[in-house]
C-alpha positions in Angstrom: -15.5 7.5 -37.2 -16.2 4.7 -34.7 -16.2 5.4 -30.9 -14.6 3.1 -28.4 -16.2 2.7 -25.0 -13.5 1.7 -22.6 -16.1 0.2 -20.2 -17.0 -2.3 -23.0 -13.4 -2.9 -24.0 -12.7 -3.9 -20.3 -16.1 -5.3 -19.5 -15.1 -7.5 -16.6 -13.5 -4.5 -14.9 -16.6 -2.3 -15.1 -19.3 -4.9 -14.4 -19.8 -6.8 -11.2 -22.5 -8.6 -9.1 -23.7 -7.3 -5.8 -24.3 -10.9 -4.6 -20.8 -11.7 -3.6 -17.1 -10.9 -4.2 -15.5 -12.2 -7.3 -11.9 -12.6 -8.4 -10.7 -11.0 -11.6 -7.4 -10.3 -13.3 -6.8 -6.6 -13.9 -4.3 -5.8 -16.7 -1.9 -2.9 -16.6 -3.8 0.3 -17.4 -3.0 3.9 -17.5 -4.9 6.8 -15.9 -4.9 10.5 -15.4 -4.2 10.7 -11.6 -4.5 13.4 -9.0 -3.3 12.8 -5.4 -4.9 14.4 -2.3 -6.0 13.8 1.3 -8.9 14.7 3.6 -12.7 14.4 3.5 -13.9 14.4 -0.1 -17.0 16.4 0.9 -15.0 19.3 2.3 -11.4 19.2 1.1 -10.8 21.9 -1.6 -8.2 19.6 -3.3 -10.9 17.0 -4.0 -13.1 19.5 -6.0 -9.9 20.6 -7.8 -9.1 17.0 -8.7 -12.5 16.3 -10.2 -12.5 19.5 -12.3 -9.0 19.0 -13.5 -9.4 15.4 -14.4 -12.5 15.8 -16.4 -11.3 19.0 -18.1 -8.1 17.2 -19.2 -9.9 14.0 -20.1 -12.3 15.7 -22.5 -9.5 17.8 -24.0 -7.6 14.7 -24.7 -10.6 13.0 -26.2 -11.1 15.9 -28.7 -7.3 16.0 -29.4 -7.5 12.3 -30.2 -10.3 12.9 -32.7 -8.3 15.6 -34.4 -4.9 14.0 -34.4 -5.6 10.3 -34.7 -9.2 10.2 -36.1 -10.0 8.0 -33.0 -12.9 8.7 -30.7 -13.7 7.2 -27.3 -16.1 7.6 -24.4 -14.5 9.3 -21.4 -14.4 6.8 -18.6 -16.0 7.0 -15.2 -14.3 8.6 -12.2 -12.3 6.2 -10.1 -10.4 6.5 -6.8 -7.7 4.8 -4.8 -8.2 5.2 -1.1 -6.0 4.4 1.9 -5.2 5.5 5.5 -2.7 4.7 8.2 -5.5 2.9 10.0 -7.7 1.2 7.4 -10.4 0.8 10.1 -11.3 4.5 9.4 -13.0 3.2 6.2 -15.4 1.2 8.4 -15.9 4.0 10.9 -16.1 6.6 8.0 -13.6 9.0 9.6 -13.0 10.7 6.2 -10.6 13.3 7.6 -8.0 10.6 7.9 -8.2 9.4 4.3 -5.7 9.8 1.5 -6.8 9.3 -2.1 -5.8 9.3 -5.7 -8.7 10.2 -8.1 -8.3 8.8 -11.6 -9.9 8.5 -15.1 -8.8 5.7 -17.4 -7.2 6.7 -20.7 -6.8 4.8 -24.0 -3.4 3.2 -24.5 -2.5 5.6 -27.4 -2.7 8.7 -25.1 0.9 9.5 -24.1 2.6 12.0 -21.8 3.3 14.4 -24.7 -0.4 14.5 -25.4 -1.1 15.3 -21.7 1.4 18.2 -21.9 -0.4 19.6 -24.9 -3.8 19.2 -23.2 -2.5 20.9 -20.1 -1.4 23.9 -22.2 -4.8 24.1 -23.8 -6.8 23.9 -20.6 -4.5 26.4 -18.9 -5.1 28.9 -21.7 -8.9 28.3 -21.7 -9.7 27.9 -18.0 -6.6 28.3 -15.8 -8.0 25.8 -13.3 -6.2 25.3 -9.9 -4.4 22.0 -9.4 -3.8 21.2 -13.1 -0.1 20.9 -12.4 -0.9 17.9 -10.0 -2.3 15.7 -12.7 -0.1 13.0 -14.1 -0.4 10.1 -16.5 0.6 6.8 -14.9 0.2 3.1 -15.2 -1.5 1.1 -12.5 -0.7 -2.6 -12.1 -3.3 -4.3 -9.9 -3.3 -7.9 -11.1 -5.4 -10.4 -9.2 -8.2 -8.5 -7.4 -11.5 -9.1 -5.6 -14.4 -6.9 -6.4 -18.1 -6.5 -5.8 -20.9 -4.1 -6.8 -22.2 -1.9 -4.0 -25.6 -0.3 -4.5 -26.5 2.5 -2.2 -24.9 5.5 -0.4 -21.2 5.6 -0.2 -21.4 5.7 3.6 -23.0 2.3 3.6 -19.8 0.7 2.2 -18.3 0.1 5.7 -20.0 -3.3 6.4 -19.2 -4.6 2.9 -15.5 -3.7 3.4 -15.4 -5.2 6.8 -16.8 -8.4 5.5 -14.2 -8.5 2.7 -11.2 -8.0 4.9 -12.3 -9.9 8.0 -14.3 -12.8 6.5 -14.0 -13.3 2.7 -10.3 -12.8 2.1 -9.2 -15.0 5.1 -11.6 -17.7 3.9 -10.1 -17.6 0.5 -6.5 -17.7 1.8 -5.9 -14.2 0.4 -4.3 -11.0 1.7 -4.4 -7.4 0.4 -1.6 -6.2 -1.8 -2.7 -2.7 -3.0 -5.0 0.2 -2.3 -8.7 0.1 -2.0 -10.1 1.0 -5.4 -13.6 2.4 -6.2 -15.2 2.9 -9.6 -18.2 5.3 -9.6 -20.7 4.1 -12.2 -23.4 6.6 -11.2 -23.4 10.4 -11.2 -24.2 11.4 -7.6 -25.6 14.8 -8.9 -28.3 12.9 -10.9 -28.8 9.7 -8.9 -30.6 9.1 -5.6 -28.2 7.9 -2.9 -30.0 4.5 -2.6 -29.4 3.9 -6.3 -25.8 4.8 -6.6 -23.7 2.0 -8.1 -20.0 1.7 -7.1 -17.6 -1.2 -7.9 -15.4 -1.9 -4.8 -12.1 -3.5 -5.7 -9.1 -4.8 -3.7 -5.9 -6.2 -5.2 -4.9 -9.4 -3.5 -2.5 -12.3 -3.5 -2.4 -15.8 -2.0 -1.4 -15.8 1.7 
């Protein structure tokens, strides 16, 4: 049985240069999603989101092997982030942030499979927050992205440069939520070596 790596299938979406922003076209993709708000370092809902998303993603992976004879690598954690005042992402006032944490799913995974996976995880683990997970498509289209290497709290100047300098110079404006893709495991990686793709859906002004 061959194993699909979604990061390879969508290589341009999961690789980026740290030198400058680049424009890419993001196709319609579907994810497991969990909505929440507050500082990800302290909000109980954030920890619930991570545990629920990974538990369900791995359950769906093994269900796919059994039911379809199709195996795949579980994708990295991703997040959509927003706030009433987007300047809080530069000042890092995390208590004001809202978020949707996500993990990409293969196209053949459907809502009926998620329902079956939910029943299985509830029986085995009974995790809090499972009922908040949904399977939904995300349509981002034209987007600017860059690779950030370093601590998450060092993203502020990069985002400020994107919104105040690069986008206006390209004649572009934001159309969707700030998107982050976490290529490194913060439990195993030194903060200065963390790799995160920063993405912003855009359109011509």
